C-alpha positions in Angstrom: 16.6 -3.0 53.5 14.8 0.2 54.2 10.9 0.4 53.7 9.6 2.0 50.7 6.2 2.9 51.0 6.1 5.3 47.6 6.9 3.1 44.8 6.3 4.5 41.5 4.1 7.3 43.2 1.5 6.5 40.7 3.4 7.2 37.6 3.6 3.8 35.7 6.1 2.8 32.8 4.9 2.4 29.4 5.2 -1.4 29.0 3.9 -4.0 27.0 4.5 -7.8 27.7 5.8 -9.8 24.7 2.4 -10.7 23.3 1.2 -7.2 23.4 -0.8 -7.3 26.8 -0.4 -5.0 29.6 -1.2 -7.6 32.0 1.0 -10.6 32.9 0.1 -13.7 34.9 2.2 -15.7 36.8 0.9 -19.3 37.9 3.3 -20.7 40.8 3.1 -24.2 42.0 5.0 -24.9 45.1 6.8 -28.1 45.1 7.5 -28.6 49.1 6.1 -31.8 50.2 9.0 -33.7 51.8 10.6 -30.5 52.9 8.4 -29.4 55.7 9.6 -29.9 59.1 8.9 -33.2 60.4 10.2 -35.0 63.6 10.3 -38.5 61.6 12.9 -36.7 59.5 15.0 -35.7 62.3 13.8 -32.2 62.4 13.2 -30.5 66.1 9.5 -30.3 65.4 6.7 -31.3 63.2 4.9 -28.9 60.6 1.5 -28.1 62.2 -0.3 -26.5 59.5 -2.4 -29.2 57.2 -6.0 -30.2 56.4 -6.7 -29.6 60.4 -4.0 -28.2 62.8 -2.1 -31.2 64.2 -2.8 -32.6 67.9 0.1 -34.6 67.9 2.2 -33.8 70.8 5.4 -31.5 70.3 8.5 -33.9 69.7 6.4 -36.8 68.4 6.6 -38.1 65.1 3.4 -37.1 63.2 2.6 -39.6 60.6 -0.6 -38.3 59.6 0.7 -35.0 58.8 3.6 -36.7 56.7 0.7 -38.5 54.9 -1.2 -35.4 54.3 2.1 -33.5 52.6 3.0 -36.8 50.4 -0.5 -36.9 48.9 0.6 -33.8 47.0 3.6 -35.6 45.3 2.0 -38.8 45.0 -1.5 -37.8 43.6 -1.7 -33.9 43.3 1.3 -33.3 41.2 0.1 -35.5 38.3 -3.2 -34.1 38.2 -1.9 -30.6 38.0 0.6 -31.2 35.4 -1.9 -32.6 33.2 -4.1 -29.8 33.8 -1.0 -27.3 32.8 -0.5 -29.4 29.6 -4.4 -29.4 28.6 -4.4 -25.8 28.8 -1.1 -25.1 27.2 0.2 -23.4 30.0 3.8 -23.1 31.7 4.3 -22.3 35.2 6.7 -21.7 38.0 7.5 -24.4 40.4 9.0 -23.3 43.5 11.2 -26.4 44.5 12.5 -26.9 48.2 16.0 -28.6 48.0 15.0 -31.7 50.5 11.8 -32.3 48.2 13.9 -32.7 45.0 16.5 -34.7 46.9 13.8 -37.2 47.6 11.9 -37.0 44.4 14.3 -36.1 41.8 12.5 -37.9 39.1 9.3 -35.9 39.9 11.5 -32.6 39.6 13.0 -33.8 36.0 9.4 -34.6 34.8 8.4 -30.9 35.8 11.3 -29.4 34.1 10.8 -31.8 31.0 7.4 -30.3 30.5 8.5 -26.8 30.1 8.1 -25.5 33.6 10.5 -23.1 35.4 12.3 -24.7 38.5 13.0 -21.7 40.8 14.5 -22.2 44.4 12.2 -22.2 47.5 14.8 -22.9 50.1 16.3 -26.1 51.4 13.3 -26.7 53.9 10.2 -25.3 54.1 10.7 -22.4 56.4 11.3 -18.8 56.7 15.0 -17.7 56.0 14.5 -15.4 58.8 15.0 -18.3 61.1 18.7 -18.4 60.2 21.1 -17.5 63.0 24.1 -16.6 60.5 24.7 -15.8 57.1 26.9 -18.9 56.6 24.3 -21.1 57.6 21.7 -19.6 55.0 24.3 -19.5 52.2 24.9 -23.5 53.0 21.5 -24.0 52.5 20.7 -21.8 49.6 23.9 -23.6 47.9 22.4 -27.1 48.7 19.1 -25.9 47.2 20.7 -24.6 44.1 22.7 -27.8 43.5 20.0 -30.4 44.1 17.7 -28.5 41.5 20.4 -28.2 38.8 21.3 -31.9 39.1 17.7 -33.1 38.7 16.3 -30.6 36.5 19.4 -29.8 34.3 19.3 -25.8 34.9 20.2 -23.7 37.6 17.2 -21.7 39.3 17.1 -18.1 38.4 14.5 -17.2 40.9 13.9 -17.4 44.7 11.0 -17.3 47.3 10.9 -18.7 50.5 8.2 -19.2 53.2 7.3 -16.1 55.3 10.2 -13.5 55.3 13.7 -13.6 53.8 16.6 -12.8 56.5 18.6 -9.5 56.0 21.1 -11.5 54.2 19.1 -13.0 51.7 19.1 -10.7 48.7 22.8 -10.2 49.2 23.5 -13.8 48.9 20.9 -14.1 45.7 22.8 -11.1 43.7 26.2 -12.9 44.8 25.0 -16.4 42.9 23.8 -14.4 39.7 20.0 -14.7 40.5 17.5 -13.0 38.2 14.6 -12.2 40.7 13.7 -12.5 44.3 10.0 -12.7 45.0 9.8 -12.3 48.9 7.9 -9.1 48.3 4.1 -8.3 48.5 4.0 -4.7 47.9 3.4 -4.1 44.4 1.6 -4.8 41.1 4.8 -4.6 39.1 8.4 -5.6 39.2 10.9 -3.2 40.4 14.8 -3.0 40.8 16.4 -3.8 44.1 18.1 -0.5 44.9 20.7 -2.2 47.4 21.5 -5.1 44.8 22.0 -3.9 41.3 20.9 -6.7 38.7 18.4 -8.3 41.1 14.9 -8.0 40.1 12.0 -7.7 42.8 9.3 -9.9 41.1 6.3 -9.3 43.7 4.2 -12.2 45.0 0.9 -12.6 46.6 -0.8 -14.5 49.2 -4.4 -13.5 48.6 -5.0 -15.0 45.2 -3.4 -17.9 46.8 -4.9 -21.6 47.7 -3.0 -21.4 51.2 -6.2 -19.7 52.0 -8.1 -22.8 52.0 -6.1 -23.5 55.0 -6.6 -20.4 56.8 -10.1 -19.9 58.8 -10.7 -16.5 57.1 -10.1 -18.0 53.8 -11.7 -20.1 51.1 -14.0 -23.1 51.6 -15.0 -24.3 48.3 -13.0 -24.1 45.0 -15.7 -21.8 43.4 -14.8 -19.2 45.9 -11.0 -19.0 44.9 -12.2 -19.2 41.1 -14.4 -16.1 41.8 -11.7 -14.3 43.6 -9.1 -14.8 41.2 -11.9 -13.6 38.4 -12.5 -10.2 40.5 -8.6 -9.6 40.5 -8.7 -10.2 36.7 -11.5 -7.9 36.4 -9.7 -5.1 38.1 -6.4 -5.7 36.7 -7.8 -5.9 32.9 -9.2 -2.5 33.4 -6.1 -1.0 34.7 -4.3 -2.8 32.0 -7.0 -1.0 29.2 -6.2 2.2 30.8 -2.4 1.7 29.9 -0.9 0.6 33.2 1.4 -2.4 33.2 0.4 -4.9 35.7 1.3 -8.4 37.1 -1.2 -10.8 38.9 0.5 -13.8 40.6 -1.7 -16.9 41.6 -0.3 -19.6 43.9 -1.0 -23.3 44.6 0.1 -26.2 46.4 0.3 -29.9 45.3 -1.5 -31.0 48.4 -4.0 -28.2 48.4 -5.7 -27.9 44.8 -4.2 -31.4 44.0 -7.3 -32.7 46.2 -10.2 -33.6 44.0 -12.8 -31.1 45.6 -10.2 -28.3 45.4 -9.0 -29.1 42.0 -11.5 -27.0 40.3 -9.7 -23.9 41.8 -6.9 -24.8 39.6 -8.5 -26.2 36.3 -11.2 -23.4 36.1 -8.5 -20.6 36.6 -6.4 -22.3 33.8 -9.4 -22.2 31.6 -10.3 -18.8 32.5 -6.7 -17.3 31.6 -6.6 -19.5 28.4 -10.0 -18.0 27.2 -8.7 -14.4 27.8 -6.3 -15.2 24.8 -3.7 -12.1 24.1 -5.6 -9.8 26.8 -3.1 -11.6 29.3 0.5 -12.9 29.0 0.5 -16.2 30.9 4.4 -16.7 31.8 6.9 -18.3 33.6 8.6 -16.3 36.3 11.9 -16.1 34.9 10.3 -15.1 31.5 8.5 -12.2 33.1 11.8 -11.0 34.8 13.5 -11.2 31.4 10.7 -9.2 29.7 10.7 -6.4 32.5 12.6 -3.5 30.7 11.0 -0.1 32.2 
């Protein structure tokens, strides 16, 4: 892939989303607990990033970190699913294969409530770590298969932790994916010039609850709510000026699923619902299908 620093060069397509709004909003929830690397699961190392950085010696099972992740599935998921139901909104759940394999009933419940099941890799790891195309293809196929078994549909979109590999986009195109989301470089979708038929649906790491786990990020739930509000204010003004826009808001079960951080989810959903037809809140597969410049 070559780097494109130009994009649309400030000439925006004249597009409205299906409800007439120019601003689409994608609410993304990561379903990856149980797919993080853990020595106790036979992985060579354990994930270090959680509520605190792990102090367990490398190569030793970290049961505390396992439990921090497990909270997302056991408790956080239900709190967040109920909030989505209350506000009548549908999200995209990025599903890691091993997480689905270990909790297929939870993945099935997500799909039954109308949410999108997208692929997030077999493990919660950067795909840039793969040494060969064949190894990456094997794990991508496992990810697709386990989601299809649990949810009844094949995933149409993909996003992995960190960075894709040089092979990822080609593997996605070969398997008929509609969109890839390992992109942080625009406010609108765009076609992948090297893979016809594959749409790039950019994601964002700033309007993302992972910043609760970073020292330069959020501390209280209110801080994320206000940050998202600031993004909405800017993008709504640009939408009013005729520019199509996409806002991505990312969440994790083990992060905002916790009571003290949960308002960062609930209040943002309420804010989006209160905007009515000024925004189009949709699943990422719906956004990809609606993008017709």
